[in-house]
C-alpha positions as CSV (number, residue, x, y, z in Angstrom):
1,M,-85.4,115.6,120.1
2,T,-85.8,117.9,123.0
3,H,-86.7,121.7,122.8
4,K,-85.8,124.2,125.2
5,T,-88.7,126.3,126.4
6,D,-88.5,130.2,126.4
7,N,-88.2,130.1,130.4
8,Q,-85.3,127.9,130.2
9,S,-83.5,130.0,127.7
10,A,-84.1,133.2,129.7
11,N,-82.7,131.2,132.9
12,E,-79.7,130.3,131.0
13,D,-79.1,133.9,129.9
14,I,-79.4,135.1,133.2
15,T,-77.1,132.5,134.7
16,H,-74.4,133.4,131.9
17,R,-74.8,137.0,132.6
18,K,-74.2,136.3,136.3
19,D,-71.4,134.1,135.7
20,A,-69.8,137.0,133.4
21,E,-70.4,139.6,136.0
22,S,-69.0,137.4,138.8
23,A,-66.0,136.8,136.8
24,L,-65.6,140.4,136.1
25,I,-66.1,141.1,139.7
26,E,-63.4,138.6,140.5
27,S,-61.0,139.8,137.8
28,E,-61.3,143.2,139.1
29,E,-60.8,142.3,142.6
30,R,-57.7,140.5,141.5
31,F,-56.5,143.4,139.8
32,R,-57.1,145.7,142.8
33,Q,-55.2,143.3,144.9
34,M,-52.3,143.3,142.5
35,A,-52.5,147.3,142.6
36,E,-52.4,147.3,146.2
37,M,-49.2,145.1,146.0
38,T,-47.4,147.5,143.6
39,G,-48.0,150.5,145.6
40,E,-49.2,152.5,142.7
41,W,-52.4,154.5,143.0
42,L,-55.4,153.0,141.3
43,W,-58.6,154.8,141.1
44,E,-61.7,155.0,139.1
45,Q,-63.8,158.0,138.4
46,D,-67.5,158.5,137.2
47,S,-68.2,160.3,133.9
48,R,-68.1,163.4,135.7
49,G,-64.6,163.0,137.5
50,Y,-65.8,161.9,140.8
51,Y,-63.7,159.3,142.7
52,I,-65.7,155.9,143.1
53,Y,-62.9,153.7,143.9
54,S,-59.4,154.4,145.2
55,S,-56.5,152.0,146.2
56,N,-54.9,152.3,149.6
57,A,-51.7,153.8,147.9
58,V,-53.5,157.1,147.9
59,K,-52.6,157.3,151.8
60,Q,-48.9,156.8,151.1
61,I,-49.0,159.2,148.2
62,L,-51.2,162.1,149.3
63,G,-51.9,161.4,152.8
64,F,-55.6,161.0,152.5
65,S,-57.4,157.8,153.2
66,Q,-59.8,156.1,150.7
67,E,-62.8,157.2,152.4
68,Q,-61.5,160.8,152.6
69,V,-61.1,160.5,148.5
70,I,-64.0,158.6,147.3
71,G,-66.9,161.1,146.3
72,K,-64.5,163.9,145.7
73,H,-63.8,165.5,142.4
74,Y,-60.2,164.8,141.3
75,T,-59.4,168.6,140.8
76,E,-59.8,168.9,144.7
77,F,-56.5,167.4,145.2
78,L,-54.5,169.3,142.5
79,T,-52.7,172.3,143.1
80,A,-54.2,175.7,141.9
81,Q,-52.0,175.6,139.0
82,D,-53.4,172.6,137.7
83,Q,-57.0,172.8,138.7
84,E,-58.2,174.9,135.7
85,S,-55.9,173.3,133.1
86,Q,-56.9,169.8,134.0
87,Q,-60.9,170.2,134.0
88,S,-61.0,169.3,130.3
89,Y,-59.9,165.8,130.9
90,A,-62.9,164.6,132.9
91,A,-65.3,165.8,130.0
92,S,-63.0,164.0,127.3
93,Q,-63.5,160.6,126.2
94,Q,-59.7,160.3,125.1
95,P,-57.4,158.3,127.0
96,F,-54.2,160.1,128.5
97,Y,-50.8,158.7,129.1
98,A,-47.9,160.0,131.4
99,L,-49.5,163.1,132.3
100,V,-47.7,165.1,135.0
101,N,-50.1,166.0,137.8
102,H,-49.3,168.5,140.7
103,Y,-51.1,167.4,143.8
104,Q,-51.5,169.0,147.2
105,H,-50.6,166.5,149.9
106,K,-52.7,166.5,153.1
107,D,-49.7,168.2,154.8
108,G,-49.5,170.8,152.3
109,Q,-46.4,169.8,150.2
110,Q,-46.5,169.5,146.5
111,I,-46.6,165.8,145.0
112,L,-45.9,165.1,141.4
113,T,-47.4,162.2,139.7
114,E,-47.3,160.6,136.4
115,S,-50.9,159.8,135.6
116,T,-52.5,157.5,133.0
117,G,-56.3,157.1,132.4
118,L,-58.5,155.1,130.1
119,P,-62.2,155.9,129.5
120,I,-64.5,152.8,130.0
121,I,-67.2,153.2,127.3
122,N,-70.3,150.7,126.9
123,A,-71.6,149.3,123.6
124,G,-73.7,152.3,122.8
125,G,-70.6,154.8,123.1
126,K,-71.6,156.1,126.4
127,L,-68.8,156.9,128.9
128,L,-69.4,155.0,132.1
129,K,-66.3,155.9,134.1
130,W,-62.5,156.4,134.2
131,R,-60.1,153.9,135.2
132,G,-56.4,155.1,135.9
133,V,-53.3,155.0,137.8
134,D,-50.9,157.5,139.2
135,L,-47.2,156.8,139.9
136,D,-45.3,159.0,142.5
137,I,-42.6,160.7,140.6
138,T,-41.9,163.5,143.1
139,T,-38.6,162.2,144.3
140,R,-37.5,161.4,140.6
141,M,-38.6,164.8,139.4
142,H,-36.6,166.5,142.3
143,F,-33.4,164.6,141.5
144,Q,-33.8,165.4,137.8
145,D,-34.3,169.0,138.8
146,A,-31.3,169.0,141.1
147,L,-29.4,167.1,138.4
148,I,-30.1,169.9,135.8
149,E,-29.4,172.6,138.3
150,S,-26.1,170.9,139.1
151,E,-25.2,170.7,135.3
152,K,-26.1,174.5,134.8
153,R,-23.9,175.4,137.8
154,T,-21.0,173.2,136.4
155,R,-21.7,174.8,132.9
156,L,-21.6,178.3,134.4
157,I,-18.2,177.4,136.2
158,I,-16.8,176.0,133.2
159,E,-17.6,178.9,131.1
160,S,-16.8,181.8,133.6
161,S,-13.3,179.9,134.2
162,M,-10.4,182.1,133.7
163,N,-8.6,179.0,132.2
164,A,-9.4,177.1,129.1
165,I,-11.1,173.8,130.0
166,V,-10.9,171.2,127.2
167,I,-12.4,167.5,127.8
168,M,-11.1,164.9,125.6
169,D,-12.1,161.1,125.3
170,S,-10.1,158.2,125.3
171,Y,-9.6,158.3,121.5
172,G,-8.1,161.8,121.7
173,I,-11.4,163.5,120.5
174,I,-12.5,166.7,121.9
175,T,-15.9,166.6,123.7
176,D,-15.9,169.9,125.5
177,W,-14.6,173.2,124.7
178,N,-15.4,176.3,126.7
179,Q,-15.4,180.0,125.9
180,R,-12.1,180.6,127.3
181,A,-10.6,178.0,125.1
182,E,-12.2,179.6,122.3
183,K,-10.6,183.0,122.9
184,M,-7.1,181.3,123.7
185,F,-6.8,179.2,120.7
186,G,-9.0,180.8,118.2
187,W,-11.4,177.6,117.5
188,S,-15.1,178.1,118.2
189,N,-16.9,175.4,120.4
190,K,-18.7,174.0,117.3
191,E,-15.4,173.9,115.3
192,A,-13.2,172.2,118.2
193,I,-15.6,169.5,119.5
194,G,-15.1,166.4,117.4
195,Q,-11.6,167.2,116.4
196,R,-8.5,165.5,117.4
197,L,-7.0,167.4,120.4
198,D,-3.5,167.0,119.2
199,E,-3.9,168.0,115.6
200,L,-5.9,171.2,117.0
201,I,-3.7,172.8,119.7
202,I,-0.4,170.7,119.9
203,P,2.6,171.8,117.9
204,A,3.4,169.1,115.4
205,R,6.6,168.2,117.1
206,F,5.0,166.8,120.2
207,R,2.0,165.2,118.8
208,S,3.9,161.7,118.5
209,A,4.8,162.0,122.2
210,H,1.3,163.1,123.1
211,R,-0.3,159.9,121.3
212,K,2.2,157.7,122.8
213,G,1.6,158.9,126.4
214,L,-2.2,158.3,125.8
215,H,-1.6,154.7,124.6
216,T,0.7,154.2,127.5
217,F,-1.9,155.2,130.1
218,L,-4.8,153.4,128.6
219,Q,-2.8,150.2,128.5
220,A,-0.5,150.3,131.5
221,G,-2.2,153.2,133.6
222,L,1.1,155.2,133.5
223,A,1.1,158.7,132.9
224,P,3.7,161.2,134.3
225,I,1.9,164.5,133.5
226,L,-1.3,163.5,135.0
227,N,-2.9,165.3,138.0
228,K,-0.1,167.9,138.2
229,Q,0.8,171.2,136.8
230,T,3.4,171.0,134.1
231,E,4.6,173.7,131.5
232,Q,3.9,173.1,127.9
233,V,3.8,174.8,124.5
234,A,0.5,175.2,123.0
235,L,-0.6,176.2,119.3
236,R,-3.3,178.9,118.2
237,R,-5.2,178.6,115.2
238,D,-3.1,181.1,113.3
239,G,-0.1,178.8,113.9
240,T,1.7,180.9,116.6
241,E,2.9,178.9,119.7
242,F,2.9,180.1,123.3
243,P,3.7,178.9,126.7
244,V,0.9,177.3,128.9
245,E,0.4,175.8,132.2
246,L,-1.4,172.6,132.0
247,S,-3.4,170.3,134.5
248,V,-4.9,167.1,133.3
249,S,-7.1,164.9,135.3
250,P,-8.4,161.5,134.0
251,L,-12.0,160.3,135.1
252,K,-13.1,156.7,134.4
253,L,-16.6,156.1,133.1
254,G,-17.4,152.5,132.6
255,N,-14.6,151.0,130.6
256,A,-13.5,154.3,129.0
257,Y,-11.8,157.5,130.2
258,I,-12.5,161.3,129.8
259,F,-9.5,163.7,130.4
260,S,-10.3,167.2,131.7
261,G,-7.6,169.7,130.9
262,F,-7.2,173.0,132.4
263,I,-5.0,175.3,130.5
264,H,-3.6,178.6,131.6
265,D,-1.8,181.1,129.3
266,I,1.4,182.0,131.0
267,S,2.8,184.2,128.0
268,G,2.7,187.5,130.3
269,R,4.1,185.6,133.3
270,K,7.0,184.3,131.1
271,A,7.5,187.7,129.7
272,A,7.7,189.2,133.0
273,E,9.9,186.5,134.4
274,E,12.3,187.4,131.1
275,Q,12.0,191.0,131.9
276,I,13.1,190.4,135.6
277,R,16.1,187.9,134.5
278,Q,17.1,190.6,132.1
279,A,16.8,193.4,134.7
280,H,18.9,191.1,137.2
281,V,21.4,190.9,134.4
282,N,21.4,194.6,133.7
283,L,21.5,195.4,137.5
284,A,24.6,193.2,137.8
285,I,26.2,195.1,134.8
286,A,25.2,198.2,136.3
287,Q,26.6,197.3,139.8
288,N,29.8,196.1,138.4
289,E,30.3,199.5,136.5
290,I,29.2,201.2,139.6
291,R,32.0,199.4,141.5
292,I,34.5,200.3,138.6
293,A,33.4,204.0,138.8
294,Q,33.6,204.0,142.6
295,Q,37.2,202.5,142.5
296,I,38.0,205.1,140.0
297,Q,36.6,207.9,141.9
298,A,38.3,206.7,145.1
299,T,41.7,207.1,143.3
300,L,40.9,210.6,142.2
301,S,40.6,212.0,145.5
302,P,43.7,212.8,147.6
303,S,44.7,209.4,149.4
304,A,46.0,211.0,152.5
305,P,45.8,214.5,154.5
306,I,48.9,216.9,153.8
307,K,50.6,217.8,157.1
308,S,53.3,220.3,157.5
309,D,54.7,222.8,160.2
310,D,52.9,225.4,158.1
311,F,49.4,223.8,157.5
312,E,47.2,220.7,157.8
313,V,44.5,220.0,155.0
314,T,42.2,216.9,154.6
315,G,38.9,216.3,152.9
316,F,36.0,213.5,153.0
317,C,33.0,212.8,150.5
318,L,29.7,211.2,151.3
319,P,27.7,210.3,148.1
320,A,24.0,210.1,148.3
321,D,24.2,207.4,145.7
322,K,26.9,204.8,144.9
323,V,28.9,207.3,143.2
324,G,28.4,211.2,143.4
325,G,29.2,214.4,141.7
326,D,31.1,216.0,144.3
327,Y,34.7,216.7,144.0
328,F,37.5,218.0,146.3
329,D,41.4,218.2,145.8
330,Y,44.6,219.7,147.0
331,F,48.0,219.5,145.3
332,F,51.2,221.5,145.2
333,R,51.5,223.4,142.1
334,K,55.0,224.3,143.0
335,E,57.0,224.0,146.3
336,T,55.7,227.1,147.9
337,Q,52.1,227.1,146.6
338,L,49.3,224.9,147.5
339,D,46.1,224.7,145.3
340,M,42.8,223.7,146.9
341,V,39.7,223.0,144.9
342,I,36.0,222.0,145.7
343,A,33.3,221.4,143.2
344,D,29.7,220.0,142.7
345,V,28.3,218.7,139.6
346,S,24.5,219.0,139.6
347,G,22.8,215.7,140.3
348,H,24.3,212.5,142.1
349,S,24.8,209.5,139.7
350,I,27.3,208.3,137.0
351,G,26.7,211.1,134.9
352,P,27.8,213.8,137.4
353,A,30.7,211.4,138.3
354,L,32.0,211.4,134.7
355,F,31.9,215.2,134.7
356,M,33.6,215.2,137.9
357,V,36.5,213.0,136.5
358,E,36.7,215.2,133.5
359,T,36.9,218.3,135.8
360,R,39.5,216.8,137.7
361,S,41.6,215.8,134.9
362,A,41.5,219.1,133.3
363,I,42.7,220.7,136.4
364,R,45.6,218.5,136.9
365,A,46.5,219.0,133.2
366,Q,47.3,222.7,134.3
367,T,49.5,221.8,137.2
368,N,52.8,222.9,135.5
369,V,51.1,226.0,134.0
370,L,51.5,229.2,136.1
371,A,47.5,230.1,136.1
372,T,46.0,232.0,138.7
373,P,42.3,230.8,140.2
374,S,40.5,233.2,137.9
375,E,42.5,232.0,134.8
376,T,41.9,228.3,135.7
377,L,38.3,228.9,136.0
378,D,38.3,230.5,132.5
379,V,40.1,227.6,130.9
380,L,37.8,225.1,132.7
381,N,34.5,226.9,131.6
382,N,35.6,227.0,128.1
383,F,36.9,223.4,128.1
384,L,33.6,222.0,129.6
385,F,31.1,224.2,128.0
386,D,30.1,222.1,125.1
387,D,30.0,219.1,127.0
388,L,27.9,220.5,129.8
389,D,25.6,222.3,127.5
390,K,24.5,219.1,125.5
391,S,24.0,217.3,128.7
392,D,22.1,219.8,130.7
393,Y,24.6,219.5,133.7
394,F,26.4,222.3,135.4
395,I,29.2,222.7,137.8
396,T,29.7,225.1,140.7
397,L,33.6,225.1,141.7
398,F,35.7,227.1,144.2
399,Y,39.6,227.5,143.6
400,L,41.9,228.5,146.0
401,Q,45.7,229.0,146.0
402,Y,47.9,229.3,149.3
403,N,51.3,230.9,149.2
404,I,53.0,229.0,152.1
405,H,55.8,231.6,152.8
406,T,53.5,234.6,152.7
407,Q,50.3,233.2,153.9
408,R,48.5,235.0,151.0
409,L,45.2,233.4,149.7
410,R,44.2,234.0,146.2
411,F,40.7,232.7,145.2
412,A,38.0,232.7,142.5
413,N,34.4,231.3,142.6
414,A,32.1,229.8,139.9
415,G,28.8,230.0,141.7
416,H,29.8,227.7,144.5
417,P,28.9,228.3,148.2
418,P,31.6,230.4,149.8
419,P,34.0,228.7,152.0
420,L,34.2,229.8,155.7
421,L,37.5,231.4,157.0
422,F,37.5,231.3,160.8
423,S,40.0,233.8,162.3
424,L,41.5,232.3,165.5
425,F,42.7,235.7,166.6
426,E,39.6,237.6,165.8
427,G,37.2,234.7,166.7
428,E,35.1,235.7,163.6
429,F,33.9,233.9,160.6
430,K,34.3,235.4,156.9
431,K,32.9,234.2,153.6
432,L,35.6,233.8,151.0
433,D,33.4,234.8,148.0
434,A,33.9,236.2,144.7
435,E,31.7,237.0,141.6
436,G,31.6,234.4,138.8
437,L,28.8,232.3,137.0
438,I,28.5,228.5,137.3
439,L,30.6,226.5,134.8
440,G,28.4,225.5,131.8
441,I,26.1,228.3,131.4
442,K,28.0,230.6,128.9
443,K,31.4,231.0,127.3
444,D,34.0,233.6,128.0
445,V,32.9,234.4,131.6
446,I,35.0,236.9,133.8
447,F,35.8,235.5,136.9
448,E,36.5,237.8,139.8
449,E,39.8,237.1,141.8
450,K,40.2,238.1,145.4
451,T,43.1,237.9,148.0
452,T,43.3,237.6,151.8
453,M,45.9,236.8,154.5
454,L,45.9,233.9,156.9
455,G,46.9,234.2,160.5
456,K,48.3,231.4,162.6
457,G,45.6,228.7,163.9
458,D,43.2,230.1,161.2
459,L,40.9,227.5,159.6
460,I,39.0,227.2,156.4
461,L,36.0,225.1,155.8
462,F,35.0,224.2,152.2
463,Y,31.7,222.5,151.7
464,T,29.1,221.6,149.1
465,D,25.4,222.4,149.6
466,G,24.6,219.1,150.6
467,L,25.7,220.0,154.1
468,T,23.8,223.2,154.8
469,E,20.6,221.8,152.9
470,A,20.4,218.7,154.8
471,E,16.9,218.4,156.1
472,N,15.4,216.8,159.4
473,E,12.1,215.3,159.9
474,N,10.6,218.6,160.4
475,K,11.9,220.0,156.9
476,E,14.4,222.3,158.6
477,F,17.8,222.9,157.1
478,F,21.0,222.1,158.9
479,G,22.1,225.4,157.8
480,L,25.1,227.7,158.1
481,E,24.6,228.8,161.7
482,R,25.0,225.1,163.0
483,T,27.8,224.6,160.8
484,K,29.6,227.8,162.3
485,A,28.6,226.6,165.8
486,V,30.4,223.3,165.3
487,L,33.5,225.1,163.8
488,L,33.5,227.3,166.8
489,Q,33.3,224.6,169.4
490,N,36.1,222.4,167.6
491,A,38.4,225.2,166.2
492,E,41.3,224.1,168.2
493,K,41.3,220.6,166.9
494,S,42.6,218.9,163.8
495,P,41.0,219.1,160.5
496,Q,40.1,215.5,160.6
497,I,38.3,215.7,163.9
498,I,36.5,218.8,162.7
499,I,35.2,217.0,159.9
500,D,34.1,214.2,162.3
501,C,32.5,216.4,164.4
502,L,30.5,218.1,161.6
503,F,29.3,214.7,160.2
504,A,28.3,213.5,163.7
505,E,26.2,216.7,164.5
506,L,24.5,216.3,161.0
507,Q,23.4,212.6,161.4
508,Q,22.2,213.5,164.8
509,F,20.1,216.6,163.4
510,C,18.9,214.6,160.6
511,K,18.2,211.2,162.4
512,R,19.8,209.2,159.7
513,T,23.2,208.3,158.3
514,S,22.4,208.5,154.2
515,F,21.4,211.8,152.7
516,Y,19.6,212.8,149.6
517,D,22.6,214.8,148.2
518,D,26.3,214.4,148.1
519,I,27.9,215.9,151.2
520,T,31.8,217.0,150.7
521,L,33.8,218.8,153.2
522,M,37.4,219.9,153.2
523,V,39.2,221.8,156.2
524,F,42.4,223.5,155.9
525,K,44.2,224.9,159.0
526,S,47.3,227.1,159.2
527,G,50.3,226.1,161.4
């Protein structure tokens, strides 16, 4: 039997140790080669945190060469925010995993890495060094941050939308429900999410059609209401129904769909449309009633002038509105007596027009009664007082009777602008005025009655205050003096031509053809 000597044993131990060290070195070399191939930054630090090895990947990640890194403390490459917080890891003997580090690249930009480090400890428990790897996650983190910001912006848009935004999956289950939907339907976000959409906001009578439409789309891709605006009926939590404008867009995710619904409450718009429709109906009715009133009013005025060897009389009314409150009339009370009347009911619409009709009817009813102008006004005032008092209307009225044989005028006035009598012989104007209150102020009024004589060629202008009080753009009245000037210039002409000249002069003065008040003119001229 052969025994080894002590020298032989010692040599063998040395040989084994060298072989082990060689194998370790070879293993580490293979590891480092593999690390260089992966592009991850492998490093080793001594027990104090100074780099003793760095793979070439540090150049790609931080811009520094291996030589620039080795011998430097790892905190020198961290940003200021990480330098202080990361000091503890060098003295610690605990491994760390996926630690996010903020490095300062050589060009100054910030680099994010995910760092893992393991302590290398000998048999005696002494920390020899650190070995670790850093993975560049800058791009990934920026992408994640951008994705988070995008999601925040999207959520902000959804929550600040004026429309209810409801998202439903392909099973008909609500997966998103914004604040506007909460207010519109009465269900909170937590209550709505996870519920069937049709059972929550669709009236029962439409649910079957909704489910059938969803099934048809999922099976055949057909959906007539998708990607367009449609008007539907929705259901609130309290059971009330209301009209909505709905737009639904499908989005395919993998093998499934989600459906984004944008819902706008159009209750206000529908109510406004109904009001407009009703207003159109009312307007059509009113216009028809106005046409009828115009036709009636037209039949109440004299249809033609009265011409004879002794006189000629004619008149014209221009309402400020469709119908007016002015009134003129002339008629024979008896063969030798002509009655003429002009009146103005306050206002210029349907109400005054009705009072004008009532006044005309009351006057015509007295045709066969031998009443004087003052008596006629007294009867009219007492007859119309109650109606005028209740309605806050009043009437000014001038009444004149002309005796054809004697050429005598008898007249009374109820607060109306006095007619102008132009004497052709004297070349002067005279106002035909008499004392008397307007009709509808009080009962049992005493109306003064006066008389005067007409000469050959004399003319009388009856008018309402719409003529003299018409304003031009400078707020000037047409006035009585301009009226007299037109009469004087056209005194030799027929009553109709005089009226035409007055209206032409008025339109030229005011620079318009319509006026704010009714204008009525009547001209009488003796033969």
